[in-house]
PyMOL commands that place a pseudoatom at each C-alpha (Angstrom):
pseudoatom trace, name=CA, resn=MET, resi=1, chain=A, elem=C, hetatm=0, pos=[-0.033, -0.225, 0.307]
pseudoatom trace, name=CA, resn=LYS, resi=2, chain=A, elem=C, hetatm=0, pos=[2.606, 2.371, 1.174]
pseudoatom trace, name=CA, resn=GLN, resi=3, chain=A, elem=C, hetatm=0, pos=[4.295, 2.123, -2.603]
pseudoatom trace, name=CA, resn=PHE, resi=4, chain=A, elem=C, hetatm=0, pos=[0.590, 2.848, -4.485]
pseudoatom trace, name=CA, resn=PHE, resi=5, chain=A, elem=C, hetatm=0, pos=[0.642, 6.325, -2.225]
pseudoatom trace, name=CA, resn=LEU, resi=6, chain=A, elem=C, hetatm=0, pos=[4.527, 6.486, -3.344]
pseudoatom trace, name=CA, resn=CYS, resi=7, chain=A, elem=C, hetatm=0, pos=[3.308, 6.538, -7.119]
pseudoatom trace, name=CA, resn=VAL, resi=8, chain=A, elem=C, hetatm=0, pos=[0.660, 8.682, -6.548]
pseudoatom trace, name=CA, resn=PHE, resi=9, chain=A, elem=C, hetatm=0, pos=[3.101, 10.860, -4.661]
pseudoatom trace, name=CA, resn=LEU, resi=10, chain=A, elem=C, hetatm=0, pos=[5.387, 10.802, -7.622]
pseudoatom trace, name=CA, resn=ALA, resi=11, chain=A, elem=C, hetatm=0, pos=[3.140, 11.046, -10.175]
pseudoatom trace, name=CA, resn=CYS, resi=12, chain=A, elem=C, hetatm=0, pos=[1.300, 14.826, -8.443]
pseudoatom trace, name=CA, resn=THR, resi=13, chain=A, elem=C, hetatm=0, pos=[4.915, 15.874, -7.709]
pseudoatom trace, name=CA, resn=THR, resi=14, chain=A, elem=C, hetatm=0, pos=[5.402, 15.691, -11.467]
pseudoatom trace, name=CA, resn=LEU, resi=15, chain=A, elem=C, hetatm=0, pos=[2.481, 17.677, -12.502]
pseudoatom trace, name=CA, resn=VAL, resi=16, chain=A, elem=C, hetatm=0, pos=[3.311, 20.159, -10.435]
pseudoatom trace, name=CA, resn=SER, resi=17, chain=A, elem=C, hetatm=0, pos=[6.894, 20.270, -11.875]
pseudoatom trace, name=CA, resn=ILE, resi=18, chain=A, elem=C, hetatm=0, pos=[5.509, 20.393, -15.757]
pseudoatom trace, name=CA, resn=THR, resi=19, chain=A, elem=C, hetatm=0, pos=[2.794, 22.680, -14.804]
pseudoatom trace, name=CA, resn=GLY, resi=20, chain=A, elem=C, hetatm=0, pos=[3.849, 24.966, -13.222]
pseudoatom trace, name=CA, resn=CYS, resi=21, chain=A, elem=C, hetatm=0, pos=[1.074, 24.254, -10.585]
pseudoatom trace, name=CA, resn=GLY, resi=22, chain=A, elem=C, hetatm=0, pos=[1.800, 26.054, -7.106]
pseudoatom trace, name=CA, resn=GLY, resi=23, chain=A, elem=C, hetatm=0, pos=[3.693, 28.417, -8.090]
pseudoatom trace, name=CA, resn=SER, resi=24, chain=A, elem=C, hetatm=0, pos=[4.676, 31.512, -10.545]
pseudoatom trace, name=CA, resn=ALA, resi=25, chain=A, elem=C, hetatm=0, pos=[6.902, 32.130, -12.759]
pseudoatom trace, name=CA, resn=ASP, resi=26, chain=A, elem=C, hetatm=0, pos=[8.926, 35.411, -13.173]
pseudoatom trace, name=CA, resn=GLU, resi=27, chain=A, elem=C, hetatm=0, pos=[12.120, 36.275, -15.532]
pseudoatom trace, name=CA, resn=SER, resi=28, chain=A, elem=C, hetatm=0, pos=[15.050, 36.591, -12.721]
pseudoatom trace, name=CA, resn=GLY, resi=29, chain=A, elem=C, hetatm=0, pos=[14.529, 33.029, -11.065]
pseudoatom trace, name=CA, resn=PRO, resi=30, chain=A, elem=C, hetatm=0, pos=[13.228, 30.191, -10.590]
pseudoatom trace, name=CA, resn=ILE, resi=31, chain=A, elem=C, hetatm=0, pos=[9.254, 29.043, -10.231]
pseudoatom trace, name=CA, resn=ASP, resi=32, chain=A, elem=C, hetatm=0, pos=[8.233, 29.613, -7.189]
pseudoatom trace, name=CA, resn=VAL, resi=33, chain=A, elem=C, hetatm=0, pos=[6.490, 26.093, -6.114]
pseudoatom trace, name=CA, resn=TYR, resi=34, chain=A, elem=C, hetatm=0, pos=[6.937, 26.436, -1.917]
pseudoatom trace, name=CA, resn=GLY, resi=35, chain=A, elem=C, hetatm=0, pos=[5.758, 29.433, -1.076]
pseudoatom trace, name=CA, resn=GLY, resi=36, chain=A, elem=C, hetatm=0, pos=[8.945, 32.316, -2.071]
pseudoatom trace, name=CA, resn=SER, resi=37, chain=A, elem=C, hetatm=0, pos=[10.932, 29.348, -0.139]
pseudoatom trace, name=CA, resn=THR, resi=38, chain=A, elem=C, hetatm=0, pos=[13.495, 28.540, -2.724]
pseudoatom trace, name=CA, resn=ASP, resi=39, chain=A, elem=C, hetatm=0, pos=[16.021, 30.049, -0.484]
pseudoatom trace, name=CA, resn=VAL, resi=40, chain=A, elem=C, hetatm=0, pos=[19.481, 28.034, -0.212]
pseudoatom trace, name=CA, resn=ALA, resi=41, chain=A, elem=C, hetatm=0, pos=[19.230, 29.028, 4.242]
pseudoatom trace, name=CA, resn=ASP, resi=42, chain=A, elem=C, hetatm=0, pos=[15.728, 26.775, 3.770]
pseudoatom trace, name=CA, resn=ILE, resi=43, chain=A, elem=C, hetatm=0, pos=[17.088, 23.852, 2.376]
pseudoatom trace, name=CA, resn=PRO, resi=44, chain=A, elem=C, hetatm=0, pos=[17.380, 22.071, 5.801]
pseudoatom trace, name=CA, resn=LYS, resi=45, chain=A, elem=C, hetatm=0, pos=[13.678, 22.638, 5.842]
pseudoatom trace, name=CA, resn=HIS, resi=46, chain=A, elem=C, hetatm=0, pos=[12.766, 21.536, 3.149]
pseudoatom trace, name=CA, resn=ILE, resi=47, chain=A, elem=C, hetatm=0, pos=[14.624, 18.332, 3.574]
pseudoatom trace, name=CA, resn=ALA, resi=48, chain=A, elem=C, hetatm=0, pos=[13.156, 17.790, 7.201]
pseudoatom trace, name=CA, resn=ASP, resi=49, chain=A, elem=C, hetatm=0, pos=[9.340, 18.498, 5.161]
pseudoatom trace, name=CA, resn=PHE, resi=50, chain=A, elem=C, hetatm=0, pos=[9.804, 15.657, 2.918]
pseudoatom trace, name=CA, resn=LYS, resi=51, chain=A, elem=C, hetatm=0, pos=[11.552, 13.244, 5.666]
pseudoatom trace, name=CA, resn=ASP, resi=52, chain=A, elem=C, hetatm=0, pos=[8.451, 13.918, 7.734]
pseudoatom trace, name=CA, resn=GLU, resi=53, chain=A, elem=C, hetatm=0, pos=[5.912, 11.363, 7.113]
pseudoatom trace, name=CA, resn=SER, resi=54, chain=A, elem=C, hetatm=0, pos=[3.410, 12.797, 8.515]
pseudoatom trace, name=CA, resn=ASN, resi=55, chain=A, elem=C, hetatm=0, pos=[3.154, 15.394, 6.250]
pseudoatom trace, name=CA, resn=SER, resi=56, chain=A, elem=C, hetatm=0, pos=[0.824, 15.361, 3.798]
pseudoatom trace, name=CA, resn=GLY, resi=57, chain=A, elem=C, hetatm=0, pos=[1.734, 14.417, 0.068]
pseudoatom trace, name=CA, resn=LEU, resi=58, chain=A, elem=C, hetatm=0, pos=[0.946, 18.005, -0.724]
pseudoatom trace, name=CA, resn=VAL, resi=59, chain=A, elem=C, hetatm=0, pos=[3.667, 19.265, 1.547]
pseudoatom trace, name=CA, resn=GLN, resi=60, chain=A, elem=C, hetatm=0, pos=[6.467, 16.561, 0.941]
pseudoatom trace, name=CA, resn=GLY, resi=61, chain=A, elem=C, hetatm=0, pos=[6.132, 17.376, -2.731]
pseudoatom trace, name=CA, resn=ARG, resi=62, chain=A, elem=C, hetatm=0, pos=[6.696, 20.777, -2.182]
pseudoatom trace, name=CA, resn=ALA, resi=63, chain=A, elem=C, hetatm=0, pos=[9.805, 20.297, -0.468]
pseudoatom trace, name=CA, resn=MET, resi=64, chain=A, elem=C, hetatm=0, pos=[10.459, 18.326, -3.282]
pseudoatom trace, name=CA, resn=ASN, resi=65, chain=A, elem=C, hetatm=0, pos=[9.429, 20.637, -5.966]
pseudoatom trace, name=CA, resn=ALA, resi=66, chain=A, elem=C, hetatm=0, pos=[11.933, 23.580, -3.966]
pseudoatom trace, name=CA, resn=LEU, resi=67, chain=A, elem=C, hetatm=0, pos=[14.430, 21.647, -3.788]
pseudoatom trace, name=CA, resn=VAL, resi=68, chain=A, elem=C, hetatm=0, pos=[14.668, 20.694, -7.642]
pseudoatom trace, name=CA, resn=ALA, resi=69, chain=A, elem=C, hetatm=0, pos=[14.064, 24.695, -7.850]
pseudoatom trace, name=CA, resn=ILE, resi=70, chain=A, elem=C, hetatm=0, pos=[17.173, 25.411, -5.464]
pseudoatom trace, name=CA, resn=GLY, resi=71, chain=A, elem=C, hetatm=0, pos=[19.274, 23.278, -7.633]
pseudoatom trace, name=CA, resn=LYS, resi=72, chain=A, elem=C, hetatm=0, pos=[23.065, 22.593, -7.253]
pseudoatom trace, name=CA, resn=PRO, resi=73, chain=A, elem=C, hetatm=0, pos=[23.499, 23.929, -3.733]
pseudoatom trace, name=CA, resn=ALA, resi=74, chain=A, elem=C, hetatm=0, pos=[20.824, 20.977, -3.099]
pseudoatom trace, name=CA, resn=VAL, resi=75, chain=A, elem=C, hetatm=0, pos=[22.531, 18.508, -4.074]
pseudoatom trace, name=CA, resn=GLU, resi=76, chain=A, elem=C, hetatm=0, pos=[25.279, 17.634, -1.233]
pseudoatom trace, name=CA, resn=PRO, resi=77, chain=A, elem=C, hetatm=0, pos=[22.077, 17.796, 1.403]
pseudoatom trace, name=CA, resn=LEU, resi=78, chain=A, elem=C, hetatm=0, pos=[20.493, 15.378, -0.735]
pseudoatom trace, name=CA, resn=ILE, resi=79, chain=A, elem=C, hetatm=0, pos=[23.063, 12.742, -1.322]
pseudoatom trace, name=CA, resn=GLU, resi=80, chain=A, elem=C, hetatm=0, pos=[23.082, 13.293, 2.911]
pseudoatom trace, name=CA, resn=ALA, resi=81, chain=A, elem=C, hetatm=0, pos=[19.769, 11.901, 3.171]
pseudoatom trace, name=CA, resn=LEU, resi=82, chain=A, elem=C, hetatm=0, pos=[20.508, 8.850, 0.113]
pseudoatom trace, name=CA, resn=GLY, resi=83, chain=A, elem=C, hetatm=0, pos=[21.743, 7.075, 3.971]
pseudoatom trace, name=CA, resn=SER, resi=84, chain=A, elem=C, hetatm=0, pos=[19.009, 7.286, 5.488]
pseudoatom trace, name=CA, resn=ASP, resi=85, chain=A, elem=C, hetatm=0, pos=[17.526, 4.442, 7.290]
pseudoatom trace, name=CA, resn=ASP, resi=86, chain=A, elem=C, hetatm=0, pos=[13.832, 5.383, 5.998]
pseudoatom trace, name=CA, resn=VAL, resi=87, chain=A, elem=C, hetatm=0, pos=[13.621, 3.651, 2.609]
pseudoatom trace, name=CA, resn=SER, resi=88, chain=A, elem=C, hetatm=0, pos=[10.712, 6.873, 1.539]
pseudoatom trace, name=CA, resn=THR, resi=89, chain=A, elem=C, hetatm=0, pos=[13.404, 9.559, 2.798]
pseudoatom trace, name=CA, resn=ARG, resi=90, chain=A, elem=C, hetatm=0, pos=[15.749, 7.607, 0.026]
pseudoatom trace, name=CA, resn=LEU, resi=91, chain=A, elem=C, hetatm=0, pos=[13.701, 7.342, -2.599]
pseudoatom trace, name=CA, resn=MET, resi=92, chain=A, elem=C, hetatm=0, pos=[12.474, 10.809, -2.142]
pseudoatom trace, name=CA, resn=ALA, resi=93, chain=A, elem=C, hetatm=0, pos=[16.604, 12.275, -2.125]
pseudoatom trace, name=CA, resn=ILE, resi=94, chain=A, elem=C, hetatm=0, pos=[16.570, 9.460, -5.036]
pseudoatom trace, name=CA, resn=ASN, resi=95, chain=A, elem=C, hetatm=0, pos=[13.992, 11.075, -7.217]
pseudoatom trace, name=CA, resn=THR, resi=96, chain=A, elem=C, hetatm=0, pos=[14.744, 14.815, -6.424]
pseudoatom trace, name=CA, resn=LEU, resi=97, chain=A, elem=C, hetatm=0, pos=[18.364, 14.313, -7.027]
pseudoatom trace, name=CA, resn=ASN, resi=98, chain=A, elem=C, hetatm=0, pos=[16.813, 12.933, -10.757]
pseudoatom trace, name=CA, resn=LEU, resi=99, chain=A, elem=C, hetatm=0, pos=[14.884, 16.270, -11.510]
pseudoatom trace, name=CA, resn=ILE, resi=100, chain=A, elem=C, hetatm=0, pos=[17.672, 18.388, -10.357]
pseudoatom trace, name=CA, resn=GLY, resi=101, chain=A, elem=C, hetatm=0, pos=[19.246, 16.301, -13.448]
pseudoatom trace, name=CA, resn=ALA, resi=102, chain=A, elem=C, hetatm=0, pos=[23.027, 17.392, -14.751]
pseudoatom trace, name=CA, resn=ASP, resi=103, chain=A, elem=C, hetatm=0, pos=[23.478, 19.798, -11.596]
pseudoatom trace, name=CA, resn=ALA, resi=104, chain=A, elem=C, hetatm=0, pos=[23.124, 16.493, -9.260]
pseudoatom trace, name=CA, resn=LYS, resi=105, chain=A, elem=C, hetatm=0, pos=[26.149, 14.549, -11.078]
pseudoatom trace, name=CA, resn=ASP, resi=106, chain=A, elem=C, hetatm=0, pos=[28.071, 14.769, -7.586]
pseudoatom trace, name=CA, resn=ALA, resi=107, chain=A, elem=C, hetatm=0, pos=[25.298, 11.963, -6.316]
pseudoatom trace, name=CA, resn=ILE, resi=108, chain=A, elem=C, hetatm=0, pos=[26.329, 9.776, -8.967]
pseudoatom trace, name=CA, resn=PRO, resi=109, chain=A, elem=C, hetatm=0, pos=[29.054, 7.642, -5.939]
pseudoatom trace, name=CA, resn=SER, resi=110, chain=A, elem=C, hetatm=0, pos=[26.229, 7.409, -3.446]
pseudoatom trace, name=CA, resn=ILE, resi=111, chain=A, elem=C, hetatm=0, pos=[23.462, 6.495, -5.754]
pseudoatom trace, name=CA, resn=GLN, resi=112, chain=A, elem=C, hetatm=0, pos=[25.799, 3.965, -7.624]
pseudoatom trace, name=CA, resn=LYS, resi=113, chain=A, elem=C, hetatm=0, pos=[26.113, 2.646, -4.229]
pseudoatom trace, name=CA, resn=LEU, resi=114, chain=A, elem=C, hetatm=0, pos=[22.135, 2.477, -3.604]
pseudoatom trace, name=CA, resn=THR, resi=115, chain=A, elem=C, hetatm=0, pos=[21.922, 0.099, -6.348]
pseudoatom trace, name=CA, resn=SER, resi=116, chain=A, elem=C, hetatm=0, pos=[22.617, -2.857, -4.351]
pseudoatom trace, name=CA, resn=ASP, resi=117, chain=A, elem=C, hetatm=0, pos=[19.954, -1.274, -1.371]
pseudoatom trace, name=CA, resn=PRO, resi=118, chain=A, elem=C, hetatm=0, pos=[18.839, -3.547, 0.367]
pseudoatom trace, name=CA, resn=ASP, resi=119, chain=A, elem=C, hetatm=0, pos=[15.141, -2.718, -0.544]
pseudoatom trace, name=CA, resn=ALA, resi=120, chain=A, elem=C, hetatm=0, pos=[14.084, -3.784, -3.839]
pseudoatom trace, name=CA, resn=ASP, resi=121, chain=A, elem=C, hetatm=0, pos=[12.052, 0.054, -4.888]
pseudoatom trace, name=CA, resn=VAL, resi=122, chain=A, elem=C, hetatm=0, pos=[15.195, 1.935, -3.730]
pseudoatom trace, name=CA, resn=LYS, resi=123, chain=A, elem=C, hetatm=0, pos=[17.384, -0.935, -5.949]
pseudoatom trace, name=CA, resn=ALA, resi=124, chain=A, elem=C, hetatm=0, pos=[15.700, -0.520, -9.404]
pseudoatom trace, name=CA, resn=ARG, resi=125, chain=A, elem=C, hetatm=0, pos=[14.703, 3.690, -8.618]
pseudoatom trace, name=CA, resn=ALA, resi=126, chain=A, elem=C, hetatm=0, pos=[19.184, 3.854, -8.165]
pseudoatom trace, name=CA, resn=THR, resi=127, chain=A, elem=C, hetatm=0, pos=[19.030, 1.973, -11.403]
pseudoatom trace, name=CA, resn=ASP, resi=128, chain=A, elem=C, hetatm=0, pos=[17.205, 3.803, -13.176]
pseudoatom trace, name=CA, resn=VAL, resi=129, chain=A, elem=C, hetatm=0, pos=[18.249, 7.214, -11.992]
pseudoatom trace, name=CA, resn=LEU, resi=130, chain=A, elem=C, hetatm=0, pos=[21.897, 6.637, -12.280]
pseudoatom trace, name=CA, resn=ALA, resi=131, chain=A, elem=C, hetatm=0, pos=[21.210, 5.605, -16.079]
pseudoatom trace, name=CA, resn=ASN, resi=132, chain=A, elem=C, hetatm=0, pos=[19.412, 8.625, -16.712]
pseudoatom trace, name=CA, resn=LEU, resi=133, chain=A, elem=C, hetatm=0, pos=[22.254, 10.959, -14.685]
pseudoatom trace, name=CA, resn=LYS, resi=134, chain=A, elem=C, hetatm=0, pos=[25.005, 9.487, -16.789]
pseudoatom trace, name=CA, resn=LYS, resi=135, chain=A, elem=C, hetatm=0, pos=[23.444, 10.536, -20.218]
pseudoatom trace, name=CA, resn=LEU, resi=136, chain=A, elem=C, hetatm=0, pos=[23.506, 14.387, -19.345]
for i in range(1, 136): cmd.bond("trace and resi %d" % i, "trace and resi %d" % (i + 1))
show_as sticks, trace
zoom trace
């Protein structure tokens, strides 16, 4: 059941990313998807929000999207999140790094380690994301 909700969550965050729903764009910066909080200083809050399973999928998705909008400065804290004992946190970190794209290439060695993760979902997603990042 948890996997079903994770799939729904990922589908929703992808739609938010594609449509820019929940934010407004201006010519000077990224789409604002998290209440104006795309400041590098807010990275720890965003990481905490997506780690907290008591938060709604919307809060977690917005945190994830804010980290994507922040980009490269969020990569190192996301690499740290890859080492979490929590499967959902590892999956969200992997997916966020995938959405960051080329700026997340520093995470390749850490994602490589997750290709032998004991959790099958983490292992499969790490393998996919690793292939995506290597193409960039």
